[in-house]
C-alpha positions in Angstrom: 97.8 167.8 72.8 100.0 166.0 70.4 99.2 166.7 66.7 97.6 163.6 65.2 97.2 162.9 61.5 93.6 161.6 61.2 93.5 160.3 57.7 92.2 157.1 56.0 89.5 154.5 56.2 88.8 152.5 59.4 86.7 149.3 59.7 83.9 149.9 62.2 83.3 146.5 63.7 81.6 148.0 66.9 78.6 149.1 64.7 75.7 147.1 63.3 72.7 147.7 61.0 69.0 147.3 61.6 67.0 147.1 58.4 63.4 148.4 58.3 61.6 147.5 55.1 58.1 147.9 53.9 55.4 150.5 53.1 55.2 151.6 56.7 58.9 151.7 57.5 59.2 155.4 57.7 55.9 156.1 59.5 56.7 153.3 62.0 60.1 154.7 62.9 58.7 158.2 62.9 56.4 157.1 65.8 59.2 155.5 67.8 62.3 157.7 67.5 63.1 161.3 68.4 63.6 162.5 64.8 61.3 163.0 61.8 61.6 159.9 59.5 58.4 160.5 57.5 60.1 163.4 55.7 63.5 161.7 55.5 64.8 162.3 52.0 67.2 160.3 49.9 70.0 162.8 50.3 69.6 163.2 54.1 70.6 161.3 57.2 69.1 161.4 60.7 70.7 161.2 64.1 68.0 159.9 66.4 67.3 158.2 69.7 65.0 155.6 71.1 63.7 156.5 74.5 61.8 154.8 77.3 58.4 156.2 78.4 60.3 158.2 81.0 62.4 159.9 78.2 65.6 158.0 78.9 67.7 157.1 75.9 68.2 153.4 75.3 69.7 153.5 71.8 71.0 156.0 69.2 71.1 155.7 65.5 72.2 157.2 62.2 69.4 156.5 59.8 69.3 156.7 56.0 66.6 156.0 53.4 68.3 154.7 50.3 64.9 153.6 48.9 61.3 154.8 49.6 60.4 151.7 51.5 63.8 151.0 53.1 65.5 152.6 56.1 68.8 151.5 57.5 69.6 152.3 61.1 73.3 152.2 62.1 73.8 151.7 65.9 76.3 150.2 68.4 76.4 146.5 67.9 76.4 145.7 71.6 72.8 147.1 72.0 71.5 146.0 68.6 69.8 142.7 69.6 67.9 144.3 72.5 67.0 147.3 70.5 65.7 145.2 67.6 63.6 143.2 70.1 62.1 146.3 71.7 61.2 148.0 68.4 59.7 144.7 67.1 57.3 144.7 70.1 55.6 147.8 68.6 55.3 146.8 65.0 51.7 145.3 65.5 49.9 145.8 62.3 52.4 148.1 60.7 53.6 146.9 57.3 57.3 146.9 58.2 59.8 144.1 58.6 62.7 144.7 61.1 65.8 142.6 60.8 69.5 142.5 61.9 71.2 143.3 58.6 74.7 143.7 60.1 76.1 140.8 58.0 74.8 142.4 54.8 76.9 145.5 55.1 80.5 146.7 55.5 80.9 149.8 57.6 83.9 152.1 57.4 84.8 155.5 58.9 86.5 157.9 56.4 88.6 160.8 57.5 90.7 163.5 55.8 91.7 162.8 52.2 89.9 159.5 52.2 86.7 161.4 51.6 87.9 163.0 48.3 89.6 159.7 47.3 86.2 158.2 47.3 84.5 160.9 45.4 83.0 162.8 48.4 82.9 166.5 49.0 84.8 167.2 52.3 82.8 170.4 52.7 79.4 168.6 52.9 77.7 169.6 56.2 76.8 166.9 58.7 73.6 164.9 58.2 73.8 164.5 54.4 73.8 161.2 52.5 75.6 160.7 49.2 74.8 157.8 47.0 78.1 156.7 45.7 76.9 153.9 43.5 76.7 150.1 43.7 74.5 150.4 46.7 77.0 152.4 48.7 76.0 155.3 50.9 78.2 157.9 52.5 77.0 159.9 55.5 78.7 163.2 56.4 79.6 163.3 60.1 80.6 166.0 62.5 84.4 166.7 62.0 87.0 165.9 64.7 89.3 168.8 65.4 88.4 170.2 62.0 89.1 167.0 60.1 86.2 166.0 57.8 84.7 162.6 58.4 82.1 160.3 56.9 80.4 157.0 57.5 80.7 154.6 54.6 77.9 152.0 54.3 78.5 149.4 51.5 77.3 145.9 50.6 79.3 143.3 52.5 81.0 141.9 49.4 82.0 145.3 48.1 85.7 146.3 47.9 87.0 148.5 50.7 87.0 152.2 50.2 90.0 153.9 48.7 92.6 155.5 51.0 95.2 154.4 53.6 94.1 152.2 56.4 93.1 154.1 59.6 93.6 152.5 63.0 90.0 151.7 64.4 91.2 153.0 67.8 92.1 156.3 66.3 88.6 156.5 64.7 87.0 155.8 68.1 89.1 158.7 69.5 87.8 160.9 66.6 84.2 160.0 67.5 84.8 161.4 71.0 86.5 164.5 69.6 83.5 165.1 67.3 81.3 165.6 70.4 78.5 163.2 69.3 77.6 160.5 71.8 76.9 157.0 70.5 74.8 155.1 73.0 76.3 151.8 74.3 75.4 149.3 77.0 77.0 151.2 80.0 74.9 154.3 79.5 71.5 152.8 78.6 68.8 154.8 80.4 71.4 157.2 81.9 70.2 160.3 80.0 67.4 162.2 78.4 68.5 163.3 74.9 69.4 166.8 75.9 71.8 165.5 78.5 73.9 164.3 75.6 73.3 167.4 73.5 71.1 165.7 70.9 68.8 168.7 70.5 71.9 170.8 69.5 73.2 168.3 66.9 70.0 167.5 65.0 69.0 164.4 67.1 65.6 165.7 68.3 62.7 167.2 66.3 60.4 169.1 68.6 57.7 169.6 65.9 57.1 166.0 65.1 54.3 163.8 66.6 54.4 161.6 69.6 57.0 159.0 70.4 57.9 157.1 73.6 59.1 159.7 76.2 58.2 162.7 74.0 56.4 164.5 76.9 59.4 164.3 79.2 61.9 165.3 76.4 59.7 168.3 75.5 59.3 169.3 79.2 63.1 169.3 79.7 63.5 171.6 76.7 60.8 174.1 77.3 60.4 174.3 81.1 64.0 175.0 81.9 64.4 171.8 83.9 67.6 170.6 82.2 70.5 170.8 84.6 73.0 168.5 82.8 75.0 168.9 79.6 77.7 166.9 77.8 81.1 168.4 77.6 84.3 167.4 75.8 87.0 166.6 78.4 90.6 165.4 78.6 91.6 162.9 81.3 95.1 162.2 82.6 94.3 158.5 83.1 92.0 155.8 81.8 88.2 156.5 81.8 85.3 154.5 80.5 81.7 155.0 79.5 79.3 154.7 82.5 81.9 155.8 85.0 80.7 158.4 87.5 82.4 161.8 87.8 83.0 163.5 91.1 84.1 166.9 92.3 87.3 166.8 94.3 85.5 168.4 97.2 82.8 165.7 97.5 83.7 162.0 97.0 80.2 160.8 97.9 77.8 162.4 95.5 78.6 162.1 91.7 78.1 165.2 89.6 78.2 163.5 86.2 78.7 160.4 84.1 81.2 159.5 81.3 79.1 159.0 78.2 81.9 157.9 75.9 85.7 157.7 76.1 88.8 156.7 74.0 92.5 156.7 74.5 94.2 159.8 73.0 97.0 158.9 70.6 99.3 161.5 72.3 98.7 160.1 75.8 95.8 160.5 78.2 92.2 160.0 77.3 89.4 162.0 75.7 85.9 161.8 77.0 82.4 163.1 76.6 81.0 163.7 80.0 77.4 164.5 80.9 77.6 166.6 84.0 75.7 169.0 86.2 76.1 172.5 84.7 76.7 173.9 88.1 79.6 171.5 88.8 81.7 173.1 86.1 82.3 176.0 88.4 82.6 173.9 91.6 86.3 173.0 91.3 88.4 170.1 90.1 86.6 167.1 88.5 87.7 163.5 88.6 86.5 160.2 87.0 85.6 157.2 89.1 86.4 158.8 92.5 87.3 162.1 94.0 90.9 160.9 93.7 90.6 159.4 90.2 91.9 160.7 86.9 91.7 164.5 86.6 89.3 165.9 84.0 89.8 169.2 82.2 87.1 170.8 80.1 87.7 171.7 76.4 85.4 173.7 74.1 82.7 171.7 72.3 83.1 171.6 68.5 79.5 172.9 68.1 77.3 175.5 69.9 74.7 174.3 72.4 71.2 175.2 71.4 70.7 177.9 74.0 74.0 179.5 73.0 73.0 180.1 69.4 
């Protein structure tokens, strides 16, 4: 792979923000999402999923709690309206107000020296929130090919973070290289959380109380029924989220699904592919059709839970 300099600040227009505010904000989200929000501290961030009753993921979030009665959920903008509508159906008597706050915030992705240029510690592990001042939060993310990254959440009228401008397309590629799937429209209801490795990257808490789909998610974890995992792959042609993956020996029955993809700056494409574990040993893999772009598996940037 061509060496790429991943460094600077990129505007993140594909993302939006849901604002949950009120005395019951944390407890309400705790009962809806796969992670523990009741114990979410001011210096922490949560990766979490919203599931159907059948345990299928319909949205993913990075959540922070800048104030005791305020939680911000960052998610893909293309699913935000439907997600907000679904969550609002379950508010009932809870003292929480849910709103689309996308216009109130400016979101940036920071990489490389842009972290230190904005007063952040590049060595901070993923899942930590730093209050930078003036209402700004920085969330440490999983690195991409060893390059530290962070999500910058600032008031909409605040100045852009320091550092050189980073091409948003390069940031999207770094998201794939980090190994963390962001749920978008093409993959809604395609996976249970473990199929996109969420239990291995802090996206599922198996000790918390009930939430929609919790029984299915727990069963997948503890009864050995999980047969799919997400792997980092390179493709020699264009691939897209939602595309089926086939073994070269069988063009009829798909063995996996592309969860996220982006063009690689050195040519080709990088993808996160949720695939049958057994298919990894079944021969060549291709996206879209048995004759489609060839896929090659690369090591994940984190260990899977059962491998620890």
